[in-house]
C-alpha positions as CSV (number, residue, x, y, z in Angstrom):
1,X,13.5,11.7,-21.0
2,X,14.6,13.8,-18.1
3,X,11.9,15.7,-16.1
4,X,12.8,18.5,-13.8
5,X,10.6,20.9,-11.7
6,X,7.7,20.1,-9.5
7,X,7.0,16.3,-9.9
8,X,4.6,14.6,-7.5
9,X,4.5,11.0,-6.7
10,X,2.6,8.9,-4.1
11,X,4.1,5.6,-2.8
12,X,1.5,3.3,-1.5
13,X,2.2,0.0,0.4
14,X,-0.9,-2.2,-0.4
15,X,-1.7,-5.8,0.7
16,X,-1.6,-8.5,-1.9
17,X,-5.3,-8.9,-1.6
18,X,-6.0,-5.3,-2.6
19,X,-3.3,-4.6,-5.2
20,X,-5.0,-6.0,-8.4
21,X,-8.2,-3.9,-7.7
22,X,-6.1,-0.8,-6.9
23,X,-4.1,-1.2,-10.1
24,X,-7.2,-1.7,-12.3
25,X,-8.8,1.5,-10.9
26,X,-5.6,3.5,-11.6
27,X,-5.5,2.2,-15.2
28,X,-9.1,3.2,-15.7
29,X,-8.2,6.9,-15.1
30,X,-4.9,6.5,-17.1
31,X,-2.5,7.1,-14.2
32,X,1.0,5.9,-14.6
33,X,2.4,3.7,-11.8
34,X,5.2,1.2,-11.1
35,X,4.7,-1.9,-8.9
36,X,7.4,-3.4,-6.8
37,X,6.8,-6.7,-4.8
38,X,7.5,-6.2,-1.1
39,X,6.9,-8.1,2.2
40,X,5.5,-6.7,5.4
41,X,7.4,-6.7,8.6
42,X,5.4,-7.8,11.6
43,X,3.4,-10.6,9.9
44,X,5.8,-11.2,7.0
45,X,2.8,-11.0,4.5
46,X,3.3,-10.2,0.9
47,X,2.3,-6.8,-0.3
48,X,3.2,-4.5,-3.1
49,X,4.7,-1.0,-3.1
50,X,3.1,1.1,-5.9
51,X,4.8,4.2,-7.0
52,X,2.3,6.5,-8.7
53,X,3.1,9.6,-10.9
54,X,0.3,12.0,-9.9
55,X,-0.5,15.2,-11.8
56,X,-1.2,18.0,-9.3
57,X,-5.0,18.0,-10.1
58,X,-5.3,14.2,-9.7
59,X,-3.7,13.6,-6.3
60,X,-6.8,13.6,-4.3
61,X,-8.5,11.3,-6.9
62,X,-5.8,8.8,-6.7
63,X,-5.9,8.9,-2.8
64,X,-9.7,8.3,-3.0
65,X,-9.1,5.3,-5.3
66,X,-6.7,3.8,-2.9
67,X,-9.1,4.4,-0.1
68,X,-11.9,2.6,-1.9
69,X,-9.9,-0.4,-3.2
70,X,-7.7,-1.1,-0.1
71,X,-9.6,-2.0,2.9
72,X,-8.7,-3.0,6.4
73,X,-9.8,-6.4,7.7
74,X,-9.4,-8.2,10.9
75,X,-7.5,-11.6,11.2
76,X,-6.6,-13.6,14.2
77,X,-3.1,-14.7,15.2
78,X,-2.2,-17.2,17.9
79,X,-0.4,-15.5,20.9
80,X,0.8,-17.6,23.8
81,X,-1.0,-16.9,27.0
82,X,1.8,-16.0,29.5
83,X,-0.1,-16.5,32.7
84,X,-1.3,-20.0,32.0
85,X,0.5,-23.0,33.4
86,X,0.4,-24.6,29.9
87,X,1.4,-22.2,27.0
88,X,-1.9,-22.3,25.1
89,X,-2.1,-20.0,22.1
90,X,-4.8,-17.4,22.4
91,X,-6.4,-16.0,19.3
92,X,-5.7,-12.2,19.2
93,X,-7.5,-10.0,16.6
94,X,-5.2,-7.8,14.5
95,X,-6.0,-5.2,11.9
96,X,-4.4,-5.9,8.5
97,X,-4.9,-4.5,5.0
98,X,-5.6,-0.9,3.8
99,X,-2.8,1.2,2.4
100,X,-0.1,3.2,3.7
101,X,0.5,6.2,1.5
102,X,3.5,8.6,1.3
103,X,3.6,11.8,-0.7
104,X,7.0,12.5,-2.5
105,X,8.0,15.6,-4.2
106,X,10.9,15.0,-6.7
107,X,13.0,17.8,-8.2
108,X,14.1,15.4,-10.9
109,X,13.3,12.1,-12.3
110,X,14.2,10.4,-15.7
111,X,12.6,7.7,-17.7
112,X,15.1,5.5,-19.6
């Protein structure tokens, strides 16, 4: 069925640890979504890209669901210490997780 007009979507990139909880919360409020597997760039971690069809009155609710279910956490990676005579890895904290959310307005989409 072809849809024209003002169609809103959110695209969220979510870490694999958080994607199941986010999807369960979206299903609980009967929001349609599509899940695509993806891999992060810097750390090469698995994540998922969720494309969410959002009715205009539900967009803030969906963003709040993602905010509650996709949390940031700190992990440590080993980075070589450049100033040392031996290249000893130094544990460096980095922030991972959470969600990156993009708002998309579509003039047209079609479900086949």
